[in-house]
C-alpha positions in Angstrom: -27.0 110.1 -26.9 -29.5 111.5 -29.3 -28.2 113.3 -32.4 -30.8 116.1 -32.5 -32.7 118.0 -29.9 -35.9 117.0 -31.7 -35.9 113.9 -33.9 -38.2 115.6 -36.3 -35.3 118.0 -37.2 -34.3 115.3 -39.8 -37.8 114.5 -41.2 -38.8 114.7 -44.8 -39.0 118.4 -45.6 -42.2 117.9 -47.7 -43.9 116.2 -44.8 -42.9 119.1 -42.5 -44.2 121.6 -44.9 -47.5 119.7 -45.3 -47.9 119.4 -41.6 -47.4 123.1 -41.0 -49.7 124.2 -43.8 -52.4 121.8 -42.4 -52.2 123.6 -39.1 -52.8 127.0 -40.6 -56.7 127.1 -41.0 -57.4 126.1 -37.4 -54.7 128.3 -36.0 -55.9 131.4 -37.9 -59.4 130.7 -36.7 -58.1 130.4 -33.1 -56.1 133.7 -33.5 -59.2 135.5 -34.8 -61.3 134.3 -31.9 -58.7 134.8 -29.2 -56.8 137.9 -30.2 -58.3 141.3 -30.7 -55.7 142.3 -33.2 -56.2 139.4 -35.5 -60.0 139.5 -35.0 -59.8 143.0 -36.6 -57.2 142.6 -39.4 -58.3 139.1 -40.5 -62.0 139.8 -40.1 -62.9 139.1 -43.7 -60.5 136.2 -44.1 -61.9 132.7 -44.6 -59.4 130.8 -42.5 -60.4 127.4 -43.9 -59.1 128.4 -47.3 -55.6 129.4 -46.2 -53.8 126.0 -46.9 -50.8 127.1 -49.0 -47.9 129.5 -48.9 -49.4 131.3 -51.8 -52.7 131.9 -49.9 -50.8 132.8 -46.7 -49.0 135.5 -48.7 -52.3 137.3 -49.3 -52.8 137.9 -45.6 -51.9 141.3 -44.1 -48.5 141.6 -42.4 -48.0 142.8 -38.8 -44.7 144.6 -38.4 -42.5 144.7 -35.4 -42.2 148.4 -36.0 -46.0 148.7 -35.4 -45.9 147.2 -32.0 -45.3 150.4 -30.1 -48.4 152.1 -31.6 -50.5 149.0 -31.2 -49.5 148.6 -27.6 -50.1 152.4 -26.9 -53.6 152.0 -28.1 -54.3 148.6 -26.5 -52.1 148.1 -23.4 -50.1 146.0 -22.7 -49.6 143.7 -25.7 -51.6 145.4 -28.5 -54.2 142.7 -28.6 -51.8 140.1 -30.1 -52.0 137.9 -27.0 -54.7 135.3 -26.7 -57.5 136.0 -24.2 -56.7 132.6 -22.6 -52.9 133.1 -22.7 -51.0 131.9 -19.7 -48.6 134.8 -19.2 -46.2 134.7 -16.3 -44.0 137.7 -17.1 -44.1 140.9 -19.2 -40.8 142.4 -20.3 -39.9 145.8 -21.6 -37.7 146.0 -24.7 -36.3 149.3 -26.0 -38.9 151.3 -27.8 -40.6 150.6 -25.5 -42.1 147.3 -26.7 -43.7 145.0 -24.2 -43.1 141.2 -24.6 -44.9 138.4 -22.9 -43.6 135.1 -21.5 -45.3 131.9 -20.5 -42.9 130.6 -17.8 -43.2 127.0 -18.9 -40.0 125.2 -19.8 -38.3 126.4 -23.0 -41.3 128.5 -24.1 -38.9 130.5 -26.4 -37.7 127.2 -28.0 -33.9 127.9 -27.7 -33.1 124.3 -26.6 -32.7 123.4 -30.3 -30.0 126.1 -30.8 -28.1 125.2 -27.6 -28.1 121.5 -28.5 -26.9 122.2 -32.1 -24.0 124.2 -30.5 -22.9 121.2 -28.5 -24.4 122.0 -25.1 -25.4 118.9 -23.1 -26.8 117.8 -19.8 -24.5 118.7 -16.9 -22.7 121.6 -18.7 -22.4 124.8 -16.7 -23.3 127.8 -18.8 -22.4 131.4 -17.9 -25.3 133.4 -19.4 -24.4 137.0 -20.0 -27.5 138.5 -21.6 -29.4 140.9 -19.3 -32.1 139.7 -17.0 -33.2 143.2 -16.2 -36.6 144.1 -17.8 -35.6 142.8 -21.2 -36.2 139.1 -22.0 -32.8 138.2 -23.4 -31.4 136.6 -20.2 -34.5 134.5 -19.7 -34.7 133.4 -23.3 -31.2 131.9 -23.2 -31.5 130.7 -19.6 -34.6 128.6 -20.5 -32.9 127.2 -23.6 -29.8 126.1 -21.8 -31.8 124.5 -19.0 -33.9 122.6 -21.7 -30.6 120.8 -22.6 -30.1 119.9 -19.0 -27.4 122.6 -18.4 -26.8 124.4 -15.1 -27.0 128.2 -15.7 -25.0 131.0 -14.0 -27.3 134.0 -14.4 -24.4 136.4 -14.8 -25.9 139.1 -17.0 -23.6 141.7 -18.8 -20.9 143.9 -17.3 -18.9 143.5 -14.1 -16.0 141.9 -16.1 -13.7 141.3 -13.1 -16.5 139.4 -11.3 -17.3 137.5 -14.4 -13.7 136.3 -14.7 -13.7 135.4 -11.0 -16.7 133.2 -11.5 -15.2 131.5 -14.6 -12.0 130.7 -12.6 -14.0 129.4 -9.6 -16.9 127.5 -11.2 -15.1 126.6 -14.5 -18.2 126.7 -16.8 -17.9 124.8 -20.1 -20.1 127.3 -22.0 -20.9 130.9 -22.6 -24.1 132.5 -23.9 -24.6 136.1 -24.7 -23.5 138.7 -27.2 -20.3 138.1 -29.2 -18.9 141.5 -28.3 -19.1 140.7 -24.5 -17.3 137.4 -25.0 -14.6 139.4 -26.8 -14.4 141.7 -23.8 -14.0 138.8 -21.5 -11.3 137.2 -23.6 -9.3 140.4 -23.9 -9.5 141.1 -20.2 -8.5 137.6 -19.4 -5.5 137.8 -21.7 -4.4 141.2 -20.3 -4.6 140.0 -16.7 -3.4 136.4 -17.3 -6.7 135.0 -16.1 -7.6 131.3 -16.8 -10.9 131.0 -18.7 -9.8 127.8 -20.6 -12.8 125.9 -19.2 -15.1 127.7 -21.7 -14.9 125.7 -24.9 -18.3 126.4 -26.5 -20.5 129.5 -26.9 -23.9 130.3 -28.3 -24.1 134.0 -29.2 -27.0 136.2 -30.3 -28.1 139.8 -30.3 -25.4 140.9 -32.7 -23.9 139.8 -36.0 -20.8 137.7 -35.6 -18.0 138.9 -38.0 -15.8 136.2 -39.5 -12.7 137.8 -37.9 -14.2 137.7 -34.4 -15.3 134.1 -34.9 -11.7 133.3 -35.9 -10.5 134.9 -32.6 -12.9 132.7 -30.6 -11.7 129.6 -32.6 -8.1 130.5 -31.8 -9.0 130.7 -28.1 -10.5 127.2 -28.2 -14.1 128.3 -28.1 -16.4 126.8 -30.7 -18.9 129.5 -31.3 -22.3 129.2 -33.1 -25.1 131.7 -33.5 -28.8 131.8 -32.7 -31.2 134.1 -34.4 -34.0 134.9 -32.0 -36.3 137.8 -31.1 -38.2 138.8 -28.0 -41.5 138.3 -30.0 -40.9 135.0 -31.7 -38.2 133.3 -29.7 -35.9 131.2 -31.8 -36.1 131.8 -35.5 -33.0 130.1 -36.8 -29.7 128.7 -35.6 -26.3 127.5 -36.8 -25.2 123.9 -36.5 -21.9 124.5 -38.3 -19.7 127.6 -38.5 -20.7 130.1 -41.2 -23.1 127.7 -42.9 -26.3 129.7 -42.6 -29.2 129.5 -40.1 -31.5 126.5 -40.0 -35.1 127.5 -39.4 -36.4 126.4 -36.1 -39.1 123.7 -36.0 -42.8 124.7 -35.9 -42.4 128.0 -37.7 -43.3 129.1 -41.2 -40.8 131.6 -42.5 -41.1 133.8 -45.6 -38.7 136.2 -47.2 -40.7 139.1 -48.4 -40.0 142.2 -50.5 -39.8 145.1 -47.9 -43.0 147.2 -47.8 -45.1 144.6 -49.6 -46.9 141.3 -48.9 -45.0 139.5 -51.7 -42.4 136.8 -51.1 -39.2 137.1 -53.1 -37.6 134.3 -55.1 -35.2 131.9 -53.3 -31.8 133.5 -53.0 -33.1 137.1 -53.2 -32.7 139.4 -50.2 -35.9 140.4 -48.4 -37.5 140.9 -45.0 -37.9 137.9 -42.6 -41.6 137.3 -42.0 -42.6 134.6 -39.4 -45.8 132.7 -38.6 -45.4 131.2 -35.1 -47.9 128.7 -33.8 -47.8 130.0 -30.3 -51.2 129.7 -28.6 -50.3 132.3 -26.0 -48.9 134.9 -28.4 -49.9 134.0 -32.0 -47.9 135.7 -34.7 -49.3 135.5 -38.2 -47.0 137.0 -40.9 -45.0 138.9 -38.4 -42.4 141.1 -40.1 -39.2 141.2 -38.0 -37.5 144.1 -39.9 -34.4 141.9 -40.5 -33.2 141.2 -44.0 -32.0 137.8 -45.2 -32.3 135.3 -48.1 -33.1 131.6 -48.5 -30.1 129.3 -49.0 -30.6 126.8 -51.8 -29.0 123.9 -50.1 -29.9 122.0 -46.9 -27.5 122.0 -43.9 -24.7 119.3 -44.0 -25.6 118.3 -40.5 -28.6 116.3 -41.6 -31.3 118.8 -40.4 -33.7 119.2 -43.2 -35.5 122.5 -42.6 -35.0 125.5 -44.9 -31.9 127.6 -44.3 -31.4 131.3 -44.5 -28.1 133.2 -45.1 -28.1 135.0 -41.7 -28.5 138.7 -41.0 -28.1 140.9 -44.0 -29.3 144.3 -42.7 -32.5 146.0 -41.7 -35.6 146.7 -43.8 -36.2 149.9 -41.7 -34.1 152.3 -39.7 -34.5 150.3 -36.5 -31.1 148.8 -35.6 -29.8 146.5 -32.8 -26.9 148.0 -30.8 -25.2 145.9 -28.1 -28.1 143.5 -28.3 -30.7 146.2 -27.8 -33.0 147.6 -30.5 -32.9 151.4 -31.1 -35.7 153.0 -33.0 -35.9 156.2 -35.0 -38.8 157.3 -32.8 -36.5 157.2 -29.8 -34.1 159.6 -31.4 -37.0 161.9 -32.2 -38.0 161.7 -28.5 -34.5 163.0 -27.7 -34.7 165.8 -30.3 -38.1 167.0 -29.1 -36.7 167.7 -25.6 -34.3 170.3 -27.2 -36.4 172.7 -29.4 -33.3 174.6 -30.7 -32.1 171.4 -32.4 -33.6 171.0 -35.8 -32.1 167.6 -36.8 -30.4 164.6 -35.3 -28.7 161.6 -36.8 -27.4 158.6 -34.9 -24.4 156.8 -36.5 -23.6 153.3 -35.4 -20.0 152.0 -35.9 -17.8 149.3 -34.5 -14.4 149.5 -32.8 -12.7 146.3 -32.0 -16.0 144.5 -32.6 -17.8 146.7 -30.0 -20.7 148.8 -31.1 -20.3 152.6 -30.8 -23.1 155.2 -31.0 -22.5 158.8 -32.1 -25.4 161.3 -32.1 -24.9 164.4 -34.3 -27.1 167.3 -33.5 -27.5 170.4 -35.7 -27.4 173.5 -33.5 -26.7 177.1 -34.1 -24.2 177.5 -31.3 -23.2 181.1 -32.1 -23.4 183.0 -28.9 -22.9 179.9 -26.8 -20.1 179.8 -24.3 -17.9 176.7 -23.9 -19.7 176.0 -20.7 -23.1 176.2 -22.5 -21.9 173.8 -25.2 -20.5 171.3 -22.6 -23.8 171.5 -20.7 -25.9 170.9 -23.8 -23.8 167.9 -24.7 -24.1 166.5 -21.2 -27.9 167.0 -21.1 -28.4 165.4 -24.5 -26.1 162.4 -23.6 -28.2 161.9 -20.5 -31.5 162.0 -22.5 -30.0 159.5 -25.0 -29.1 157.1 -22.3 -32.4 157.5 -20.5 -34.4 156.8 -23.6 -32.3 154.1 -25.4 -30.7 152.5 -22.2 -27.3 152.8 -24.0 -24.4 155.2 -23.8 -23.4 157.2 -26.8 -21.2 160.1 -27.8 -22.9 163.4 -28.6 -21.5 165.9 -31.2 -22.9 169.4 -31.9 -22.6 170.3 -35.6 -23.5 173.3 -37.7 -27.0 173.7 -39.1 -27.0 172.2 -42.6 -24.3 169.6 -41.9 -26.5 166.6 -41.9 -27.8 165.2 -45.3 -31.5 165.9 -46.0 -32.2 162.2 -46.8 -34.7 161.2 -44.1 -32.1 159.1 -42.3 -32.3 159.2 -38.5 -30.2 156.1 -37.8 -27.2 155.4 -40.0 -25.8 151.9 -39.4 -22.2 152.0 -40.7 -21.1 148.6 -39.3 -19.8 146.1 -41.8 -22.1 143.1 -42.5 -20.4 139.7 -42.2 
């Protein structure tokens, strides 16, 4: 049995770097010719001269946070897709942001992460990311199948039915968010259900706290993480618990000082910026909004690509809640529907490793009856769910309660 999903995972790192840099000039030329967006922002760039990281760092950055505006002006994909792209699906992520998929096998490149997490041909995998509009379910589904696994397209929720399936089909693996795996474990324990067949998990969409990983270990589930996005696909993955994320093959990753073009020194925290050689959806210096830092040492598993320390926060106010991005613009959409509310702030916390949203709304409620207040809370809650696709508590607070610091989303969850 092969040791790695790709044998080049253990290649000389200098040769890997040289190979990727040699691909840059022709790929930038291709993107300028094929993609309206890059034809505009790279118009004056001589692609043939971009042969080093230093020269790459002089190119403009395209930010994930810009995609909504780009796509509103140039539907559906903002001109980032190639004219000759072979697109089989278009997804809608929260924002909304539209994401393409070529339906060829493992287009998102998650096979590497599943293989490093111990998934092998013949394993049955219960995949619990959503298949509805968002790409998460399909991203993990294609990666598991690339390893020869059989996938149960379970999606999230319906905990009782999920436990029935585990008891009947006895899958060896789980893929999805760590918080939903925790829900399944707790429910199985409370109801004396047998889910002992699940011995491995690949989790994504949320940070995996050390305490929660320890709970999975105690339950006999070896759990590793994948760092992926709907735009890039796989960016990094764990091969060993809590040992950082190995960058996926065929990507150039920079750690850049937020708000600038400038890469930071190794070990310094900055924004993850990715160049992906995807001929359908080229991404050149794509800023994810995630913060991380380069690890100085290679992985002990023998894979030689650069490693990063994992998720260390956000460079902007966008945050991921229950595996779904929530943007400040969405909270403003909620506010605009209620002209008497001057200011809103969404706080994000965790209870028992499950994300919780609480939307505070400044409102002068003098003269409001209890029924009026209850009706306002119900209406705002409904708008919040409609726009973000997530449930959250709503609290009316006195005018002047919220700090005047420009924050719309306040992520209070612990990191790590």
